[in-house]
C-alpha positions as CSV (number, residue, x, y, z in Angstrom):
1,X,288.4,29.1,37.1
2,X,291.4,31.4,37.9
3,X,294.5,29.4,37.2
4,X,296.7,31.4,39.6
5,X,294.2,31.2,42.3
6,X,293.7,27.5,41.9
7,X,297.2,26.4,41.4
8,X,299.4,29.3,42.7
9,X,300.2,27.8,46.1
10,X,301.9,24.8,44.3
11,X,304.2,27.1,42.5
12,X,305.1,29.8,45.1
13,X,308.1,31.0,43.2
14,X,306.0,32.0,40.2
15,X,305.0,35.7,40.4
16,X,301.7,37.1,39.8
17,X,302.8,38.7,36.5
18,X,304.9,35.7,35.2
19,X,303.5,33.8,32.1
20,X,301.6,30.5,32.5
21,X,304.0,28.8,30.2
22,X,305.6,25.5,30.0
23,X,308.0,26.2,32.8
24,X,305.1,27.1,35.1
25,X,303.2,24.0,34.3
26,X,306.3,21.8,34.7
27,X,306.8,23.3,38.2
28,X,303.2,22.8,39.1
29,X,303.4,19.1,38.0
30,X,306.6,18.7,39.9
31,X,305.1,20.3,42.9
32,X,302.0,18.2,42.9
33,X,303.9,15.0,42.4
34,X,304.1,14.0,46.0
35,X,300.4,14.5,46.4
36,X,299.8,12.5,43.3
37,X,302.0,9.7,44.6
38,X,300.3,9.5,48.0
39,X,296.8,9.6,46.4
40,X,297.9,6.8,43.8
41,X,299.5,4.5,46.5
42,X,297.0,5.4,49.2
43,X,300.3,6.1,51.3
44,X,300.8,2.4,51.7
45,X,304.1,1.5,53.5
46,X,304.4,-1.6,51.1
47,X,304.9,0.7,48.0
48,X,308.4,1.5,46.9
49,X,309.4,5.2,47.0
50,X,309.0,7.0,43.7
51,X,312.6,8.1,42.8
52,X,313.9,10.0,39.8
53,X,313.0,7.4,37.0
54,X,309.5,6.9,38.5
55,X,309.0,10.7,39.0
56,X,310.1,11.4,35.4
57,X,307.6,8.6,34.1
58,X,304.7,10.0,36.2
59,X,305.3,13.5,35.1
60,X,305.3,12.2,31.6
61,X,302.0,10.4,32.1
62,X,300.4,13.6,33.4
63,X,301.9,15.7,30.6
64,X,300.7,13.3,27.9
65,X,297.0,13.9,28.6
66,X,296.0,10.5,27.1
67,X,296.8,6.8,27.7
68,X,297.8,6.3,24.1
69,X,300.4,9.1,24.2
70,X,301.6,8.0,27.5
71,X,302.1,4.4,26.1
72,X,304.0,5.8,23.1
73,X,306.3,8.3,25.0
74,X,306.6,7.4,28.7
75,X,308.7,4.8,30.6
76,X,306.4,1.7,31.3
77,X,305.6,0.3,34.7
78,X,305.0,3.4,36.9
C-alpha cells in the first residue's frame, strides 16, 4: 500500500515530500490515539479519560510492536 495515501489524513501537516521518518510516525500515532482509545474502550462513559500518562503509555505500547517489549519499556496498567 501507499503509506501517504493510507495515513496521510492523520498527519495533515506532513508534506508530500517530507520523509517518512520517526517524527512522521510519532505524529501519526499521536493523531490516531483518540481513535484507538475510543475503539479500546468502546466509548464507554464508565472509562476514565486517557490523559498524559495514559497517552504516553499507549503510544509506547503501539511503538513497541510486541507485548514483551511493551512490558519491559512501558508504564503498566494502561
